[in-house]
mmCIF file as gemmi writes it, N, C-alpha and C atoms, coordinates in Angstrom:
data_model
loop_
_atom_site.group_PDB
_atom_site.id
_atom_site.type_symbol
_atom_site.label_atom_id
_atom_site.label_alt_id
_atom_site.label_comp_id
_atom_site.label_asym_id
_atom_site.label_entity_id
_atom_site.label_seq_id
_atom_site.pdbx_PDB_ins_code
_atom_site.Cartn_x
_atom_site.Cartn_y
_atom_site.Cartn_z
_atom_site.occupancy
_atom_site.B_iso_or_equiv
_atom_site.pdbx_formal_charge
_atom_site.auth_seq_id
_atom_site.auth_asym_id
_atom_site.pdbx_PDB_model_num
ATOM 1 N N . MET Axp A 1 ? -11.754 23.39 9.423 1 0 ? 1 A 1
ATOM 2 C CA . MET Axp A 1 ? -11.622 23.069 7.993 1 0 ? 1 A 1
ATOM 3 C C . MET Axp A 1 ? -10.471 22.198 7.618 1 0 ? 1 A 1
ATOM 4 N N . THR Axp A 2 ? -9.351 22.416 8.31 1 0 ? 2 A 1
ATOM 5 C CA . THR Axp A 2 ? -8.063 21.694 8.052 1 0 ? 2 A 1
ATOM 6 C C . THR Axp A 2 ? -8.305 20.18 8.429 1 0 ? 2 A 1
ATOM 7 N N . GLU Axp A 3 ? -9.085 19.868 9.454 1 0 ? 3 A 1
ATOM 8 C CA . GLU Axp A 3 ? -9.303 18.529 9.829 1 0 ? 3 A 1
ATOM 9 C C . GLU Axp A 3 ? -10.012 17.751 8.737 1 0 ? 3 A 1
ATOM 10 N N . TYR Axp A 4 ? -11.01 18.348 8.186 1 0 ? 4 A 1
ATOM 11 C CA . TYR Axp A 4 ? -11.731 17.638 6.992 1 0 ? 4 A 1
ATOM 12 C C . TYR Axp A 4 ? -10.818 17.433 5.815 1 0 ? 4 A 1
ATOM 13 N N . LEU Axp A 5 ? -9.939 18.372 5.538 1 0 ? 5 A 1
ATOM 14 C CA . LEU Axp A 5 ? -8.937 18.103 4.506 1 0 ? 5 A 1
ATOM 15 C C . LEU Axp A 5 ? -8 16.957 4.778 1 0 ? 5 A 1
ATOM 16 N N . TRP Axp A 6 ? -7.636 16.721 6.058 1 0 ? 6 A 1
ATOM 17 C CA . TRP Axp A 6 ? -6.789 15.681 6.399 1 0 ? 6 A 1
ATOM 18 C C . TRP Axp A 6 ? -7.559 14.34 6.302 1 0 ? 6 A 1
ATOM 19 N N . PHE Axp A 7 ? -8.859 14.412 6.651 1 0 ? 7 A 1
ATOM 20 C CA . PHE Axp A 7 ? -9.684 13.113 6.583 1 0 ? 7 A 1
ATOM 21 C C . PHE Axp A 7 ? -9.732 12.766 5.007 1 0 ? 7 A 1
ATOM 22 N N . LEU Axp A 8 ? -9.903 13.668 4.245 1 0 ? 8 A 1
ATOM 23 C CA . LEU Axp A 8 ? -10.013 13.398 2.716 1 0 ? 8 A 1
ATOM 24 C C . LEU Axp A 8 ? -8.75 12.975 2.257 1 0 ? 8 A 1
ATOM 25 N N . PHE Axp A 9 ? -7.673 13.576 2.611 1 0 ? 9 A 1
ATOM 26 C CA . PHE Axp A 9 ? -6.292 13.283 2.203 1 0 ? 9 A 1
ATOM 27 C C . PHE Axp A 9 ? -5.973 11.85 2.646 1 0 ? 9 A 1
ATOM 28 N N . SER Axp A 10 ? -6.224 11.553 3.895 1 0 ? 10 A 1
ATOM 29 C CA . SER Axp A 10 ? -5.972 10.156 4.439 1 0 ? 10 A 1
ATOM 30 C C . SER Axp A 10 ? -6.762 9.166 3.743 1 0 ? 10 A 1
ATOM 31 N N . TYR Axp A 11 ? -8.061 9.432 3.42 1 0 ? 11 A 1
ATOM 32 C CA . TYR Axp A 11 ? -8.848 8.48 2.732 1 0 ? 11 A 1
ATOM 33 C C . TYR Axp A 11 ? -8.237 8.18 1.303 1 0 ? 11 A 1
ATOM 34 N N . LEU Axp A 12 ? -7.919 9.306 0.598 1 0 ? 12 A 1
ATOM 35 C CA . LEU Axp A 12 ? -7.362 9.166 -0.731 1 0 ? 12 A 1
ATOM 36 C C . LEU Axp A 12 ? -6.056 8.426 -0.85 1 0 ? 12 A 1
ATOM 37 N N . VAL Axp A 13 ? -5.171 8.711 0.135 1 0 ? 13 A 1
ATOM 38 C CA . VAL Axp A 13 ? -3.86 8.097 0.199 1 0 ? 13 A 1
ATOM 39 C C . VAL Axp A 13 ? -4.071 6.584 0.689 1 0 ? 13 A 1
ATOM 40 N N . GLY Axp A 14 ? -4.915 6.314 1.437 1 0 ? 14 A 1
ATOM 41 C CA . GLY Axp A 14 ? -5.149 4.983 1.902 1 0 ? 14 A 1
ATOM 42 C C . GLY Axp A 14 ? -5.846 4.047 0.837 1 0 ? 14 A 1
ATOM 43 N N . SER Axp A 15 ? -6.509 4.754 -0.086 1 0 ? 15 A 1
ATOM 44 C CA . SER Axp A 15 ? -7.147 3.935 -1.189 1 0 ? 15 A 1
ATOM 45 C C . SER Axp A 15 ? -6.232 3.646 -2.406 1 0 ? 15 A 1
ATOM 46 N N . ILE Axp A 16 ? -4.991 4.142 -2.248 1 0 ? 16 A 1
ATOM 47 C CA . ILE Axp A 16 ? -4.007 3.731 -3.31 1 0 ? 16 A 1
ATOM 48 C C . ILE Axp A 16 ? -3.484 2.322 -3.108 1 0 ? 16 A 1
ATOM 49 N N . PRO Axp A 17 ? -3.745 1.419 -4.036 1 0 ? 17 A 1
ATOM 50 C CA . PRO Axp A 17 ? -3.244 -0.015 -3.981 1 0 ? 17 A 1
ATOM 51 C C . PRO Axp A 17 ? -1.75 -0.143 -4.217 1 0 ? 17 A 1
ATOM 52 N N . ASN Axp A 18 ? -0.926 0.209 -3.248 1 0 ? 18 A 1
ATOM 53 C CA . ASN Axp A 18 ? 0.542 0.08 -3.474 1 0 ? 18 A 1
ATOM 54 C C . ASN Axp A 18 ? 0.947 -1.19 -3.953 1 0 ? 18 A 1
ATOM 55 N N . GLY Axp A 19 ? 0.579 -2.215 -3.308 1 0 ? 19 A 1
ATOM 56 C CA . GLY Axp A 19 ? 0.944 -3.638 -3.694 1 0 ? 19 A 1
ATOM 57 C C . GLY Axp A 19 ? 0.706 -3.945 -5.154 1 0 ? 19 A 1
ATOM 58 N N . TYR Axp A 20 ? -0.474 -3.52 -5.637 1 0 ? 20 A 1
ATOM 59 C CA . TYR Axp A 20 ? -0.859 -3.771 -6.979 1 0 ? 20 A 1
ATOM 60 C C . TYR Axp A 20 ? -0.038 -2.975 -7.988 1 0 ? 20 A 1
ATOM 61 N N . LEU Axp A 21 ? 0.264 -1.709 -7.625 1 0 ? 21 A 1
ATOM 62 C CA . LEU Axp A 21 ? 1.005 -0.863 -8.529 1 0 ? 21 A 1
ATOM 63 C C . LEU Axp A 21 ? 2.481 -1.325 -8.611 1 0 ? 21 A 1
ATOM 64 N N . ILE Axp A 22 ? 3.06 -1.689 -7.455 1 0 ? 22 A 1
ATOM 65 C CA . ILE Axp A 22 ? 4.46 -2.115 -7.4 1 0 ? 22 A 1
ATOM 66 C C . ILE Axp A 22 ? 4.639 -3.452 -8.198 1 0 ? 22 A 1
ATOM 67 N N . VAL Axp A 23 ? 3.79 -4.281 -8.016 1 0 ? 23 A 1
ATOM 68 C CA . VAL Axp A 23 ? 3.901 -5.645 -8.779 1 0 ? 23 A 1
ATOM 69 C C . VAL Axp A 23 ? 3.641 -5.521 -10.21 1 0 ? 23 A 1
ATOM 70 N N . LYS Axp A 24 ? 2.723 -4.68 -10.601 1 0 ? 24 A 1
ATOM 71 C CA . LYS Axp A 24 ? 2.407 -4.47 -11.899 1 0 ? 24 A 1
ATOM 72 C C . LYS Axp A 24 ? 3.624 -3.782 -12.661 1 0 ? 24 A 1
ATOM 73 N N . TRP Axp A 25 ? 4.308 -2.915 -11.973 1 0 ? 25 A 1
ATOM 74 C CA . TRP Axp A 25 ? 5.462 -2.164 -12.449 1 0 ? 25 A 1
ATOM 75 C C . TRP Axp A 25 ? 6.683 -3.166 -12.561 1 0 ? 25 A 1
ATOM 76 N N . VAL Axp A 26 ? 6.869 -3.943 -11.423 1 0 ? 26 A 1
ATOM 77 C CA . VAL Axp A 26 ? 8.07 -4.776 -11.337 1 0 ? 26 A 1
ATOM 78 C C . VAL Axp A 26 ? 7.96 -6.024 -12.18 1 0 ? 26 A 1
ATOM 79 N N . ALA Axp A 27 ? 6.77 -6.725 -12.051 1 0 ? 27 A 1
ATOM 80 C CA . ALA Axp A 27 ? 6.675 -8.006 -12.739 1 0 ? 27 A 1
ATOM 81 C C . ALA Axp A 27 ? 5.632 -8.037 -13.889 1 0 ? 27 A 1
ATOM 82 N N . GLY Axp A 28 ? 4.811 -6.983 -13.997 1 0 ? 28 A 1
ATOM 83 C CA . GLY Axp A 28 ? 3.744 -7.016 -15.017 1 0 ? 28 A 1
ATOM 84 C C . GLY Axp A 28 ? 2.698 -8.027 -14.76 1 0 ? 28 A 1
ATOM 85 N N . LYS Axp A 29 ? 2.479 -8.351 -13.53 1 0 ? 29 A 1
ATOM 86 C CA . LYS Axp A 29 ? 1.429 -9.307 -13.143 1 0 ? 29 A 1
ATOM 87 C C . LYS Axp A 29 ? 0.358 -8.647 -12.321 1 0 ? 29 A 1
ATOM 88 N N . ASP Axp A 30 ? -0.793 -9.261 -12.105 1 0 ? 30 A 1
ATOM 89 C CA . ASP Axp A 30 ? -1.857 -8.774 -11.242 1 0 ? 30 A 1
ATOM 90 C C . ASP Axp A 30 ? -1.787 -9.725 -9.987 1 0 ? 30 A 1
ATOM 91 N N . ILE Axp A 31 ? -1.351 -9.114 -8.867 1 0 ? 31 A 1
ATOM 92 C CA . ILE Axp A 31 ? -1.081 -9.825 -7.702 1 0 ? 31 A 1
ATOM 93 C C . ILE Axp A 31 ? -2.4 -10.313 -7.026 1 0 ? 31 A 1
ATOM 94 N N . ARG Axp A 32 ? -3.47 -9.783 -7.471 1 0 ? 32 A 1
ATOM 95 C CA . ARG Axp A 32 ? -4.755 -10.111 -6.91 1 0 ? 32 A 1
ATOM 96 C C . ARG Axp A 32 ? -5.21 -11.507 -7.517 1 0 ? 32 A 1
ATOM 97 N N . LYS Axp A 33 ? -4.508 -11.988 -8.509 1 0 ? 33 A 1
ATOM 98 C CA . LYS Axp A 33 ? -4.766 -13.316 -9.101 1 0 ? 33 A 1
ATOM 99 C C . LYS Axp A 33 ? -3.745 -14.38 -8.844 1 0 ? 33 A 1
ATOM 100 N N . ILE Axp A 34 ? -2.739 -13.977 -8.02 1 0 ? 34 A 1
ATOM 101 C CA . ILE Axp A 34 ? -1.607 -14.831 -7.711 1 0 ? 34 A 1
ATOM 102 C C . ILE Axp A 34 ? -1.672 -15.277 -6.187 1 0 ? 34 A 1
ATOM 103 N N . GLY Axp A 35 ? -1.31 -16.516 -5.888 1 0 ? 35 A 1
ATOM 104 C CA . GLY Axp A 35 ? -1.151 -16.831 -4.52 1 0 ? 35 A 1
ATOM 105 C C . GLY Axp A 35 ? -2.371 -16.777 -3.726 1 0 ? 35 A 1
ATOM 106 N N . ARG Axp A 36 ? -2.357 -16.041 -2.667 1 0 ? 36 A 1
ATOM 107 C CA . ARG Axp A 36 ? -3.538 -15.862 -1.78 1 0 ? 36 A 1
ATOM 108 C C . ARG Axp A 36 ? -4.527 -14.861 -2.203 1 0 ? 36 A 1
ATOM 109 N N . GLU Axp A 37 ? -4.241 -14.221 -3.421 1 0 ? 37 A 1
ATOM 110 C CA . GLU Axp A 37 ? -5.067 -13.247 -4.106 1 0 ? 37 A 1
ATOM 111 C C . GLU Axp A 37 ? -5.345 -12.021 -3.166 1 0 ? 37 A 1
ATOM 112 N N . LYS Axp A 38 ? -4.359 -11.56 -2.405 1 0 ? 38 A 1
ATOM 113 C CA . LYS Axp A 38 ? -4.406 -10.411 -1.579 1 0 ? 38 A 1
ATOM 114 C C . LYS Axp A 38 ? -3.304 -9.443 -1.91 1 0 ? 38 A 1
ATOM 115 N N . LEU Axp A 39 ? -3.447 -8.24 -1.601 1 0 ? 39 A 1
ATOM 116 C CA . LEU Axp A 39 ? -2.477 -7.209 -1.869 1 0 ? 39 A 1
ATOM 117 C C . LEU Axp A 39 ? -1.411 -7.059 -0.741 1 0 ? 39 A 1
ATOM 118 N N . SER Axp A 40 ? -1.342 -8.027 0.122 1 0 ? 40 A 1
ATOM 119 C CA . SER Axp A 40 ? -0.447 -7.907 1.257 1 0 ? 40 A 1
ATOM 120 C C . SER Axp A 40 ? 1.077 -8.037 0.87 1 0 ? 40 A 1
ATOM 121 N N . GLY Axp A 41 ? 1.892 -7.462 1.726 1 0 ? 41 A 1
ATOM 122 C CA . GLY Axp A 41 ? 3.287 -7.566 1.512 1 0 ? 41 A 1
ATOM 123 C C . GLY Axp A 41 ? 3.762 -8.943 1.566 1 0 ? 41 A 1
ATOM 124 N N . SER Axp A 42 ? 3.172 -9.843 2.489 1 0 ? 42 A 1
ATOM 125 C CA . SER Axp A 42 ? 3.582 -11.203 2.492 1 0 ? 42 A 1
ATOM 126 C C . SER Axp A 42 ? 3.28 -12.101 1.268 1 0 ? 42 A 1
ATOM 127 N N . ASN Axp A 43 ? 2.119 -11.661 0.741 1 0 ? 43 A 1
ATOM 128 C CA . ASN Axp A 43 ? 1.771 -12.439 -0.469 1 0 ? 43 A 1
ATOM 129 C C . ASN Axp A 43 ? 2.733 -12.005 -1.658 1 0 ? 43 A 1
ATOM 130 N N . ILE Axp A 44 ? 3.117 -10.716 -1.695 1 0 ? 44 A 1
ATOM 131 C CA . ILE Axp A 44 ? 4.098 -10.305 -2.658 1 0 ? 44 A 1
ATOM 132 C C . ILE Axp A 44 ? 5.484 -10.904 -2.535 1 0 ? 44 A 1
ATOM 133 N N . ILE Axp A 45 ? 5.908 -11.044 -1.22 1 0 ? 45 A 1
ATOM 134 C CA . ILE Axp A 45 ? 7.172 -11.703 -0.878 1 0 ? 45 A 1
ATOM 135 C C . ILE Axp A 45 ? 7.165 -13.063 -1.316 1 0 ? 45 A 1
ATOM 136 N N . HIS Axp A 46 ? 6.088 -13.773 -1.095 1 0 ? 46 A 1
ATOM 137 C CA . HIS Axp A 46 ? 6.058 -15.262 -1.439 1 0 ? 46 A 1
ATOM 138 C C . HIS Axp A 46 ? 5.973 -15.596 -2.93 1 0 ? 46 A 1
ATOM 139 N N . ASN Axp A 47 ? 5.322 -14.586 -3.732 1 0 ? 47 A 1
ATOM 140 C CA . ASN Axp A 47 ? 5.04 -14.929 -5.018 1 0 ? 47 A 1
ATOM 141 C C . ASN Axp A 47 ? 5.79 -14.105 -6.053 1 0 ? 47 A 1
ATOM 142 N N . ILE Axp A 48 ? 6.31 -12.917 -5.681 1 0 ? 48 A 1
ATOM 143 C CA . ILE Axp A 48 ? 7.063 -12.081 -6.624 1 0 ? 48 A 1
ATOM 144 C C . ILE Axp A 48 ? 8.489 -11.875 -6.215 1 0 ? 48 A 1
ATOM 145 N N . GLY Axp A 49 ? 8.686 -11.567 -4.973 1 0 ? 49 A 1
ATOM 146 C CA . GLY Axp A 49 ? 10.117 -11.329 -4.551 1 0 ? 49 A 1
ATOM 147 C C . GLY Axp A 49 ? 10.152 -10.626 -3.184 1 0 ? 49 A 1
ATOM 148 N N . PHE Axp A 50 ? 11.333 -10.736 -2.596 1 0 ? 50 A 1
ATOM 149 C CA . PHE Axp A 50 ? 11.469 -10.095 -1.204 1 0 ? 50 A 1
ATOM 150 C C . PHE Axp A 50 ? 11.458 -8.546 -1.263 1 0 ? 50 A 1
ATOM 151 N N . LEU Axp A 51 ? 12.2 -7.983 -2.222 1 0 ? 51 A 1
ATOM 152 C CA . LEU Axp A 51 ? 12.272 -6.489 -2.218 1 0 ? 51 A 1
ATOM 153 C C . LEU Axp A 51 ? 11.016 -5.886 -2.616 1 0 ? 51 A 1
ATOM 154 N N . PRO Axp A 52 ? 10.223 -6.297 -3.632 1 0 ? 52 A 1
ATOM 155 C CA . PRO Axp A 52 ? 8.861 -5.709 -3.818 1 0 ? 52 A 1
ATOM 156 C C . PRO Axp A 52 ? 7.967 -5.89 -2.696 1 0 ? 52 A 1
ATOM 157 N N . GLY Axp A 53 ? 8.048 -6.973 -2.066 1 0 ? 53 A 1
ATOM 158 C CA . GLY Axp A 53 ? 7.099 -7.201 -0.876 1 0 ? 53 A 1
ATOM 159 C C . GLY Axp A 53 ? 7.468 -6.196 0.301 1 0 ? 53 A 1
ATOM 160 N N . VAL Axp A 54 ? 8.772 -6.052 0.558 1 0 ? 54 A 1
ATOM 161 C CA . VAL Axp A 54 ? 9.154 -5.152 1.648 1 0 ? 54 A 1
ATOM 162 C C . VAL Axp A 54 ? 8.862 -3.76 1.209 1 0 ? 54 A 1
ATOM 163 N N . VAL Axp A 55 ? 9.065 -3.345 -0.005 1 0 ? 55 A 1
ATOM 164 C CA . VAL Axp A 55 ? 8.674 -1.958 -0.393 1 0 ? 55 A 1
ATOM 165 C C . VAL Axp A 55 ? 7.211 -1.765 -0.248 1 0 ? 55 A 1
ATOM 166 N N . SER Axp A 56 ? 6.405 -2.692 -0.686 1 0 ? 56 A 1
ATOM 167 C CA . SER Axp A 56 ? 4.945 -2.606 -0.555 1 0 ? 56 A 1
ATOM 168 C C . SER Axp A 56 ? 4.519 -2.485 0.957 1 0 ? 56 A 1
ATOM 169 N N . GLY Axp A 57 ? 5.09 -3.344 1.785 1 0 ? 57 A 1
ATOM 170 C CA . GLY Axp A 57 ? 4.798 -3.281 3.144 1 0 ? 57 A 1
ATOM 171 C C . GLY Axp A 57 ? 5.189 -1.936 3.842 1 0 ? 57 A 1
ATOM 172 N N . PHE Axp A 58 ? 6.32 -1.464 3.345 1 0 ? 58 A 1
ATOM 173 C CA . PHE Axp A 58 ? 6.811 -0.081 3.898 1 0 ? 58 A 1
ATOM 174 C C . PHE Axp A 58 ? 5.824 0.99 3.565 1 0 ? 58 A 1
ATOM 175 N N . PHE Axp A 59 ? 5.414 1.008 2.303 1 0 ? 59 A 1
ATOM 176 C CA . PHE Axp A 59 ? 4.384 2.015 1.854 1 0 ? 59 A 1
ATOM 177 C C . PHE Axp A 59 ? 3.084 1.877 2.585 1 0 ? 59 A 1
ATOM 178 N N . ASP Axp A 60 ? 2.649 0.735 2.871 1 0 ? 60 A 1
ATOM 179 C CA . ASP Axp A 60 ? 1.406 0.507 3.594 1 0 ? 60 A 1
ATOM 180 C C . ASP Axp A 60 ? 1.549 0.992 4.994 1 0 ? 60 A 1
ATOM 181 N N . ILE Axp A 61 ? 2.665 0.822 5.644 1 0 ? 61 A 1
ATOM 182 C CA . ILE Axp A 61 ? 2.927 1.324 6.972 1 0 ? 61 A 1
ATOM 183 C C . ILE Axp A 61 ? 3.05 2.802 6.943 1 0 ? 61 A 1
ATOM 184 N N . PHE Axp A 62 ? 3.768 3.379 5.972 1 0 ? 62 A 1
ATOM 185 C CA . PHE Axp A 62 ? 3.882 4.793 5.807 1 0 ? 62 A 1
ATOM 186 C C . PHE Axp A 62 ? 2.591 5.464 5.629 1 0 ? 62 A 1
ATOM 187 N N . LYS Axp A 63 ? 1.67 4.859 4.875 1 0 ? 63 A 1
ATOM 188 C CA . LYS Axp A 63 ? 0.322 5.458 4.694 1 0 ? 63 A 1
ATOM 189 C C . LYS Axp A 63 ? -0.377 5.604 6.111 1 0 ? 63 A 1
ATOM 190 N N . GLY Axp A 64 ? -0.334 4.584 6.868 1 0 ? 64 A 1
ATOM 191 C CA . GLY Axp A 64 ? -0.996 4.604 8.209 1 0 ? 64 A 1
ATOM 192 C C . GLY Axp A 64 ? -0.365 5.629 9.11 1 0 ? 64 A 1
ATOM 193 N N . ILE Axp A 65 ? 1.025 5.751 9.124 1 0 ? 65 A 1
ATOM 194 C CA . ILE Axp A 65 ? 1.691 6.729 9.923 1 0 ? 65 A 1
ATOM 195 C C . ILE Axp A 65 ? 1.352 8.044 9.45 1 0 ? 65 A 1
ATOM 196 N N . LEU Axp A 66 ? 1.255 8.326 8.186 1 0 ? 66 A 1
ATOM 197 C CA . LEU Axp A 66 ? 0.986 9.614 7.599 1 0 ? 66 A 1
ATOM 198 C C . LEU Axp A 66 ? -0.46 10.052 8.054 1 0 ? 66 A 1
ATOM 199 N N . ALA Axp A 67 ? -1.375 9.176 8.02 1 0 ? 67 A 1
ATOM 200 C CA . ALA Axp A 67 ? -2.729 9.451 8.326 1 0 ? 67 A 1
ATOM 201 C C . ALA Axp A 67 ? -2.828 9.851 9.855 1 0 ? 67 A 1
ATOM 202 N N . VAL Axp A 68 ? -2.197 9.112 10.692 1 0 ? 68 A 1
ATOM 203 C CA . VAL Axp A 68 ? -2.294 9.343 12.136 1 0 ? 68 A 1
ATOM 204 C C . VAL Axp A 68 ? -1.498 10.618 12.489 1 0 ? 68 A 1
ATOM 205 N N . TRP Axp A 69 ? -0.366 10.782 11.856 1 0 ? 69 A 1
ATOM 206 C CA . TRP Axp A 69 ? 0.386 12.119 12.073 1 0 ? 69 A 1
ATOM 207 C C . TRP Axp A 69 ? -0.48 13.297 11.707 1 0 ? 69 A 1
ATOM 208 N N . GLY Axp A 70 ? -1.152 13.197 10.627 1 0 ? 70 A 1
ATOM 209 C CA . GLY Axp A 70 ? -1.953 14.34 10.166 1 0 ? 70 A 1
ATOM 210 C C . GLY Axp A 70 ? -3.236 14.563 11.084 1 0 ? 70 A 1
ATOM 211 N N . ALA Axp A 71 ? -3.737 13.546 11.642 1 0 ? 71 A 1
ATOM 212 C CA . ALA Axp A 71 ? -4.866 13.663 12.524 1 0 ? 71 A 1
ATOM 213 C C . ALA Axp A 71 ? -4.427 14.302 13.818 1 0 ? 71 A 1
ATOM 214 N N . TYR Axp A 72 ? -3.173 14.072 14.326 1 0 ? 72 A 1
ATOM 215 C CA . TYR Axp A 72 ? -2.707 14.646 15.566 1 0 ? 72 A 1
ATOM 216 C C . TYR Axp A 72 ? -2.209 16.046 15.384 1 0 ? 72 A 1
ATOM 217 N N . LYS Axp A 73 ? -1.936 16.471 14.139 1 0 ? 73 A 1
ATOM 218 C CA . LYS Axp A 73 ? -1.312 17.756 13.932 1 0 ? 73 A 1
ATOM 219 C C . LYS Axp A 73 ? -2.37 18.884 14.052 1 0 ? 73 A 1
């Protein structure tokens, strides 16, 4: 039963658009309509700024690590 909860948790955490939320909070813009129109950290770095892009990339990496860690536990 615990495995299924981790699958659900990982899916829900992975579906959170960190890049969108960070840019909306910091710059008040929709990153999906700026630059390459992607939620990637590199798009955020090029169009919004270095720090928001790095924070977005960190959260994306952390989401992946969290999902893998939960699957192995």
